[in-house]
C-alpha positions, 0 to 999 in steps of 0.5 A: 762825517755828516757830509759823507752821509749826505753824499751817500743819499745823493749817490743812492738816488743816482744808483736808483736812476741807473737801476730804473733803466735796466731791461727789467724795468722796461718789461720787454714784450718777450724774454730772449734766449740771452736775456738775463731778466728774472723770468718770475719778476718779468712775468709778475710784472707783466701781470701787474702791468708794471715792474715789481721788486724782486721780493714782492709777493707776486714775484715770489708766488710766480717764482714758486710756481716756476720752481714747482713746474721745473721738473715737469717740462722740457722748456726752461723758466724763460720759455715757460714765462713767454708761453704763459704770457702768450697764452694769457693774451690769447685767453684774454682775447676770448674773454677767459682770462686766467692768472699766470700763477694759476696756469703754471701751477695747474700745468705743473700738477698735470705734468707731474702725473707723467712721472719721469717723462717731461711734457712740452709746456707749449703743447699743453698751453695750446691744448688748454686754450682749445679746451677753454675755448670750447667753454670749459672752466679752468678746473675742467680744462686741467682735468681734461689735460690730465686725462689727455696726458694719462692716455698711453701713446697710440691710444685713441686720442693720445698724442 
C-alpha cells in the first residue's frame, strides 16, 4: 500500500514536468488561430510576466472580461487577447500603460451601447490609442469612443 502511495508522488512530479512543457507555459508572443491555449490564461500570464494557474484571480478576472465583451465584438476571444496585448505594448511605449482587464471591460461597455450591432475590437483599439496619445486619460478616452460609436453612419466624424 505505502509503495503505491510513494510511486504516486513520483508520477505526479513527472506529470507536472510534462505540463510545464506545454505551449501555455511558454507564453507565446501571440495566439495563433489553431492554438488551443486559453486566451484568458495567456493574457493574464502575459500581464503578470509568467504563467498563472487556470483558477488564479487574474485569470478569472480576464475570463470574466472576455465573456462580458463577447457579444459586443466580431472578433473571437483569441483575437481580442492578441489585440489587447498589442495595444498594451503600444501604450507602454508612449508611457500610458493600462491593465488588460480594464481595456477589455471598458471596450465591452462601449460596444454594448451599439445594441445588436457588433463592433470591431481592433478598430476600437486603434481609436483608443490615438485618443490616449493625444493626452486623454482612460475614462476620457472611453467616453470619446462611446461618443464616436453613438454617431449614426454618415454623420460628421462617424465611421
